[in-house]
C-alpha positions as CSV (number, residue, x, y, z in Angstrom):
1,M,160.5,187.4,64.8
2,H,164.1,187.4,66.2
3,E,165.4,184.0,65.2
4,Q,168.9,182.9,65.1
5,F,170.1,179.9,63.0
6,I,172.6,177.2,63.9
7,T,174.4,175.9,60.7
8,D,176.5,172.9,59.9
9,K,180.1,173.2,58.5
10,A,178.7,173.8,54.9
11,G,176.7,176.6,56.1
12,Q,173.3,174.8,55.8
13,K,170.8,175.9,58.5
14,I,170.0,172.8,60.7
15,S,168.4,174.6,63.9
16,V,166.7,177.7,65.0
17,I,166.9,179.6,68.3
18,L,163.8,181.7,69.3
19,P,163.2,183.8,72.2
20,I,160.9,181.8,74.6
21,A,157.9,184.4,74.2
22,E,158.0,184.0,70.5
23,Y,158.2,180.1,70.7
24,E,155.2,180.2,73.2
25,E,153.2,182.3,70.8
26,L,153.9,180.0,68.0
27,L,152.8,177.0,70.1
28,E,149.5,178.9,71.0
29,D,148.9,179.6,67.3
30,L,149.4,175.9,66.4
31,E,147.0,174.9,69.2
32,D,144.5,177.4,67.8
33,L,144.8,176.0,64.3
34,A,144.4,172.6,65.4
35,A,141.2,173.6,67.2
36,V,140.0,175.1,64.1
37,A,140.8,172.0,62.0
38,E,138.9,169.8,64.3
39,C,135.8,172.0,63.8
40,K,136.1,172.2,60.1
41,N,133.4,169.7,59.3
42,E,131.0,170.8,62.0
43,P,127.7,172.5,61.0
44,T,127.7,176.3,61.0
45,I,125.2,178.5,63.0
46,S,124.1,181.9,61.4
47,L,124.9,185.1,63.2
48,D,121.1,185.7,63.8
49,E,120.8,182.2,65.4
50,V,123.7,183.0,67.8
51,I,122.2,186.3,68.8
52,K,118.8,184.7,69.5
53,K,120.5,182.0,71.6
54,L,122.5,184.6,73.6
55,K,119.4,186.7,74.2
56,A,117.5,183.7,75.2
57,N,120.1,182.8,77.8
58,D,120.3,186.5,78.9
59,L,123.9,186.7,77.8
60,L,123.3,189.7,75.3
């Protein structure tokens, strides 16, 4: 990460500057984490069941 910091008169970091690409990547990561958190309590499906469903729909 190529961040730069803005400091106050006491030298305390108060802000950060990131390249746009890195900022956008962080936003995507946050969106992904939010999506995972939303699915946290949903029931899981075994790999075998997923494969069966994909084969039944001619997707595998």
